[in-house]
C-alpha positions in Angstrom: 56.4 5.0 23.1 56.4 7.9 20.7 53.1 9.6 20.0 53.0 8.6 16.4 53.6 4.9 17.1 49.8 4.1 17.3 48.3 0.7 17.6 46.7 -0.8 14.5 43.3 -0.7 16.1 43.6 2.9 17.0 44.7 3.8 13.5 41.7 2.0 12.1 39.4 3.9 14.5 40.9 7.3 13.6 40.6 6.5 9.9 37.0 5.6 10.3 36.3 8.7 12.4 37.9 10.9 9.7 35.7 9.3 7.1 32.6 9.9 9.2 33.5 13.5 9.9 34.3 14.1 6.2 30.9 12.6 5.2 29.0 14.9 7.6 31.1 17.9 6.5 30.3 17.3 2.8 26.5 17.2 3.3 25.0 19.8 1.1 21.8 22.0 1.2 19.9 22.2 -2.1 17.1 24.7 -2.8 13.9 24.3 -4.9 11.3 26.8 -5.9 8.1 26.4 -8.0 10.1 27.9 -10.9 13.9 27.7 -11.4 15.8 30.9 -10.7 19.1 32.4 -11.7 21.6 29.9 -13.0 19.4 27.0 -11.8 22.3 25.4 -9.9 20.3 24.6 -6.8 23.0 26.2 -4.7 20.9 28.8 -3.0 17.4 30.5 -3.4 18.7 33.0 -5.9 19.8 30.0 -8.2 17.2 27.5 -7.1 16.1 24.4 -9.0 12.6 23.6 -10.0 11.4 20.1 -9.4 11.7 19.3 -13.1 15.3 20.7 -13.2 16.4 19.1 -10.0 19.7 17.3 -10.7 19.5 14.1 -8.7 23.0 13.1 -9.8 24.3 15.9 -7.6 22.4 14.9 -4.5 24.4 12.6 -2.1 23.6 10.8 1.2 23.1 13.3 4.0 22.0 16.1 1.7 18.9 18.2 2.4 16.6 19.4 -0.3 14.6 22.5 0.8 11.2 23.2 -0.8 9.9 26.8 -0.8 6.2 27.2 -0.4 4.0 27.2 -3.5 2.5 25.0 -6.1 4.5 22.2 -7.8 3.7 19.2 -9.9 4.9 15.6 -9.1 7.8 14.9 -6.7 9.7 11.9 -7.9 12.8 10.9 -6.0 16.0 10.0 -8.0 18.7 9.2 -5.5 19.2 7.2 -2.3 20.7 8.2 1.0 22.6 5.8 3.2 22.5 4.4 6.7 22.8 7.3 9.1 22.8 9.7 6.2 19.3 9.8 4.6 18.4 12.3 2.0 15.9 14.7 3.5 13.3 16.5 1.4 11.7 19.2 3.5 9.3 22.1 3.4 11.4 25.0 4.6 10.7 27.0 7.8 12.0 30.4 8.8 13.5 28.7 11.8 15.7 26.5 9.7 19.1 28.1 10.1 21.0 27.2 6.9 18.2 27.8 4.3 17.0 31.0 6.0 20.5 32.4 5.8 21.0 31.4 2.1 21.2 34.0 -0.6 17.8 35.0 -1.9 15.8 33.9 1.2 12.3 35.3 1.5 9.9 34.9 4.4 7.2 33.9 1.9 9.1 30.6 1.3 7.9 29.5 4.7 4.4 28.4 3.5 2.6 25.3 2.4 4.2 23.2 -0.3 1.5 21.9 -2.8 2.2 18.8 -4.8 0.1 16.6 -7.2 1.8 13.4 -6.2 4.9 11.8 -4.5 6.7 8.9 -6.1 9.6 6.9 -4.7 10.3 4.3 -7.5 13.2 2.4 -6.0 15.2 4.6 -3.6 16.0 4.1 0.0 17.0 6.2 3.0 14.6 9.0 2.1 12.9 11.4 4.5 10.0 13.5 3.2 8.6 16.0 5.7 6.3 19.0 5.8 7.7 19.7 9.3 4.3 21.0 10.7 0.8 19.7 10.3 -0.1 19.6 6.6 3.2 21.4 5.8 3.1 19.5 2.5 -0.3 19.1 0.8 -0.8 16.5 -2.0 -4.0 16.9 -4.0 -4.8 14.8 -7.1 -6.9 15.9 -10.0 -10.6 15.2 -10.3 -10.0 12.1 -12.5 -8.5 10.3 -9.6 -5.1 8.7 -9.1 -2.6 8.1 -6.2 -1.3 10.6 -3.7 1.9 8.6 -3.2 3.4 5.5 -4.9 6.5 3.6 -4.3 8.6 0.5 -5.2 7.3 0.6 -8.7 10.6 -0.4 -10.3 12.5 -1.8 -7.4 12.5 -2.4 -3.6 12.6 0.5 -1.2 13.6 0.6 2.4 14.1 3.2 5.2 11.5 5.6 4.0 9.9 8.1 6.3 7.0 10.4 5.3 5.8 12.9 7.9 3.5 15.9 8.2 2.0 15.4 4.7 -1.7 15.8 4.0 -3.0 13.6 1.2 -6.5 14.7 0.0 -8.4 12.8 -2.7 -10.5 14.1 -5.6 -13.8 15.7 -4.6 -16.0 13.6 -6.9 -17.1 10.2 -5.6 -18.1 8.4 -8.8 -17.3 8.2 -12.5 -13.6 7.9 -12.0 -11.4 6.2 -14.7 -9.0 4.9 -12.1 -9.0 4.0 -8.4 -8.3 6.6 -5.7 -5.5 5.6 -3.3 -4.0 8.0 -0.9 -0.7 6.0 -0.4 -0.4 3.1 -2.8 2.8 1.2 -2.1 1.8 -2.3 -3.0 4.5 -3.9 -5.2 3.6 -7.5 -6.2 7.2 -8.7 -6.3 9.3 -6.0 -4.7 9.6 -5.3 -1.0 9.0 -2.4 1.3 11.0 -2.5 4.5 11.5 -0.1 7.4 9.0 2.6 6.4 7.3 5.1 8.7 4.2 7.2 8.0 4.0 9.8 10.7 1.7 12.7 11.5 0.0 12.5 8.1 -3.6 13.4 7.3 -5.0 11.0 4.7 -8.6 11.7 3.7 -11.2 11.6 0.9 -10.0 8.5 -0.8 -11.5 5.2 -1.9 -8.6 3.5 -0.1 -6.5 5.6 2.2 -3.6 3.1 2.0 -2.9 0.0 -0.1 0.0 -2.3 0.8 1.8 -5.4 -0.3 5.0 -7.0 0.8 5.5 -4.7 3.7 8.0 -5.6 6.5 8.6 -3.5 9.6 6.3 -0.6 8.8 4.8 1.9 11.3 1.8 4.2 10.9 1.6 6.6 13.8 0.0 9.8 15.0 -1.9 10.0 11.7 -5.5 11.1 10.9 -7.2 8.9 8.4 -10.8 9.7 7.4 -13.6 10.0 4.9 -13.0 6.9 2.9 -15.8 6.3 0.3 -16.5 3.9 -2.5 -15.9 4.7 -6.2 -17.0 2.6 -9.1 -13.9 0.5 -8.9 -13.0 -0.4 -5.3 -14.5 -0.7 -1.8 -13.8 2.0 0.8 -10.9 0.8 2.9 -8.8 2.5 5.5 -6.1 0.1 4.1 -6.2 -2.8 1.8 -3.5 -5.3 3.0 -1.9 -8.1 1.0 0.6 -10.3 2.8 2.7 -8.3 5.2 4.6 -8.7 8.5 5.7 -6.5 11.4 3.2 -3.7 10.7 2.3 -1.5 13.6 -0.5 1.0 13.9 -0.3 3.3 16.9 -1.8 6.6 18.2 -3.9 7.3 15.1 -7.4 8.8 14.8 -9.4 7.0 12.2 -13.0 8.2 11.5 -15.8 8.4 9.0 -15.0 5.1 7.3 -18.1 3.1 6.4 -16.4 -0.1 5.1 -14.2 -2.1 4.8 -11.8 -0.6 7.3 -8.4 -2.3 7.9 -8.9 -5.1 5.5 -6.6 -8.1 5.3 -6.6 -10.6 2.5 -4.6 -13.7 1.4 -3.4 -14.6 4.9 -0.3 -13.1 6.4 -0.5 -10.1 8.7 2.3 -11.7 10.7 3.0 -9.8 14.0 0.3 -7.2 13.3 0.1 -4.6 16.2 -2.7 -2.1 16.6 -2.7 -0.1 19.8 -3.5 3.3 21.3 -5.8 4.2 18.4 -9.2 5.9 18.3 -11.4 4.4 15.6 -14.6 6.4 15.6 -17.8 7.4 13.7 -17.2 4.4 11.5 -19.4 1.4 10.8 -19.4 -2.1 9.3 -15.9 -3.7 9.2 -13.3 -1.8 11.3 -10.7 -4.6 11.3 -11.4 -7.6 9.0 -9.4 -10.7 8.3 -10.8 -12.3 5.1 -11.1 -16.1 4.9 -9.6 -18.4 4.0 -6.3 -17.6 5.6 -4.0 -17.9 8.5 -3.2 -14.6 10.3 -1.1 -13.6 13.2 0.0 -13.4 15.8 -2.0 -10.2 16.0 -2.1 -7.8 19.0 -5.0 -5.3 19.4 -4.8 -3.4 22.6 -5.5 -0.1 24.4 -7.8 1.2 21.6 -11.3 2.8 21.4 -13.7 1.5 18.7 -16.8 3.6 18.5 -19.5 3.2 15.9 -22.2 5.9 15.5 -25.0 4.0 17.3 -26.4 0.5 18.0 -28.2 0.4 14.6 -25.3 1.8 12.6 -22.9 -0.5 14.4 -19.4 -1.9 13.7 -17.3 -4.9 14.3 -13.8 -6.3 14.3 -13.9 -9.8 13.0 -11.9 -12.9 12.1 -14.1 -13.4 9.0 -13.9 -17.1 10.0 -10.2 -17.1 9.3 -7.6 -18.9 11.5 -5.9 -16.6 14.0 -2.7 -18.2 15.2 -1.9 -19.0 18.8 -0.3 -16.2 20.8 -2.6 -13.5 19.5 -4.1 -11.1 22.1 -6.9 -8.5 22.2 -6.8 -6.6 25.5 -7.8 -3.4 27.2 -10.1 -2.0 24.4 -13.3 0.0 24.7 -16.0 -1.1 22.2 -18.8 1.4 21.8 -21.6 0.0 19.5 -19.1 -2.4 18.3 -18.9 -6.2 18.4 -16.0 -8.6 18.4 -15.8 -12.3 17.4 -12.2 -13.2 18.2 -13.1 -15.7 20.9 -10.6 -16.8 23.6 -7.8 -14.5 22.5 -9.9 -11.5 23.6 -10.4 -10.4 27.2 -10.2 -7.5 29.6 -12.3 -5.3 27.3 -15.2 -2.9 27.9 -18.4 -3.1 25.9 -21.2 -0.6 25.7 -24.1 -1.2 25.4 -24.4 -4.8 26.3 -26.5 -5.6 23.2 -25.8 -4.1 19.8 -28.3 -4.7 17.0 -29.2 -8.0 18.5 -25.6 -9.0 19.2 -24.6 -9.4 22.8 -21.2 -8.6 24.2 -18.9 -11.6 24.2 -18.7 -13.6 27.4 -15.0 -12.9 28.1 -13.8 -13.9 31.6 -12.6 -10.4 32.7 -14.5 -8.1 30.3 -17.5 -6.2 31.4 -20.3 -4.0 30.0 -21.5 -0.5 30.9 -24.9 0.8 30.0 -23.9 4.1 28.4 -20.7 5.3 26.7 -18.1 6.4 29.2 -17.0 9.3 27.0 -18.0 12.9 26.9 -19.1 12.8 23.3 -17.9 9.9 21.2 -20.0 10.9 18.2 -18.1 14.2 18.0 -14.7 12.7 18.7 -14.4 13.8 22.3 -13.0 10.8 24.1 -12.4 12.4 27.5 -14.0 10.2 30.2 -17.0 11.4 32.1 -16.8 11.1 35.8 -19.1 8.1 35.7 -17.0 6.6 32.9 -13.8 7.1 34.8 -15.3 5.4 37.8 -16.6 2.5 35.8 -13.4 1.8 33.9 -10.9 2.5 36.7 -8.3 -0.3 37.2 -10.2 -2.7 35.0 -7.4 -3.2 32.4 -4.7 -5.9 32.6 -1.0 -5.2 33.0 0.6 -6.1 29.7 4.2 -7.2 29.2 6.5 -4.4 28.0 7.8 -5.1 24.5 9.4 -1.9 23.6 6.1 -0.3 22.4 3.2 -1.2 24.7 4.2 1.0 27.6 5.1 4.1 25.6 3.1 7.2 25.3 3.7 9.9 22.7 5.9 11.9 25.1 7.6 9.5 27.4 8.1 5.9 28.3 5.9 4.7 31.1 7.8 2.5 33.4 6.7 -0.8 34.8 3.0 -1.5 34.2 0.9 0.3 36.7 -1.0 -1.7 39.3 -4.5 -2.5 38.1 -3.7 -2.3 34.4 -2.4 -0.1 31.6 -5.5 0.8 29.7 -4.9 4.1 28.1 -7.3 6.2 26.1 -7.0 8.8 23.4 -8.6 12.2 22.9 -8.7 13.8 19.4 -9.0 17.3 18.1 -9.2 18.7 14.6 -5.5 19.1 14.1 -3.6 16.4 16.2 -4.1 13.3 18.2 -3.2 13.5 21.8 -2.8 10.7 24.4 -4.6 11.3 27.7 -2.2 9.3 29.8 -3.3 6.7 32.3 -6.9 7.7 32.3 -8.3 4.6 33.8 -5.4 3.6 36.0 -6.7 5.4 39.1 -5.9 9.0 38.3 -8.6 11.5 39.3 -10.9 12.9 36.6 -9.7 16.4 37.5 -6.3 15.4 36.1 -7.7 15.2 32.6 -6.8 18.0 30.2 
């Protein structure tokens, strides 16, 4: 056989490979500064776009849009990426090879990007990243508004937002409109395959508002300081009907009411695990009646209210929770739980909270005092007595692709005695203290 006499399948493969390589080779870098420069072509820093002059018609799947540090207005996307080739909008770092080598580069560009809002009307395959904690800061005006909106004129999918800080207006009352950190709640359009990662969302009436979400993950975020205005309650998130939503490894704090609030039924396949929910009272997770919800899975979390008088609860709200739901391996500090038979293998402290006694679950137990160093201050390292009291009390849970993962590695088969894992939190990041109550010595904590 001569070399050029290739099989039909091999020819197809080589043609496809050529197209893929060509697609990657054609990906472009575009440059944006607070004010346009030079010719305004976006080709380099010397000729950068401004946000208002950004030519979305020139941006193709796989392209990267680099934002220099400084103050901007609204960021509104105007083009979609494609599978395997998202459009990336990124705060620039000096360590980014292509932009730091582009004409006109200045080390001053490696600084925080400040926006007044982010809007994704109907695009898909978009990554927006600040690269480091609060690398992008979104601050709305004193009259209120939204930090981020999406799916306002069409459905969106495959959206990722990471390392963005959303901070609400400083005033708490007298606003002319609600205050929502991330408001992606279309009534008819859909939101699929979205991830909110390493974001800090605080000082809002509602940190998040959602509707028609499917396959959405909120992970490694800090969400705090929700408060009421003259329009809405203070919610960590206000949920309409959604499915396949996962909350994992978040730190949620200073939220007085109504927490993670579900309405109108739905919440199908809702997962909440590995989170610390602390210094918060009243509703922490609430399923409003009437409605059918689930299955729901709430496991390996810490729920810690300020004290037994200023207590908290996760509650069905007298709704129907479907069969197959599970609440396992949680630590409830000054917090009650009315989920009945689906809840077990949990820790409650103290045994009685504002007159409510810990539920009589077959394998759950109570401890007289909090097992943590200082839950009120957000230090969830275990004390020596706490580690001894909680050791090996959790239940081994079936691996499902998520449940046995830590932020840095996948834990293998469930450890003997259970997989209860607890979080510690700092001011900047949330860190998982791995396997704290699975028999490791207290001296291994860090």
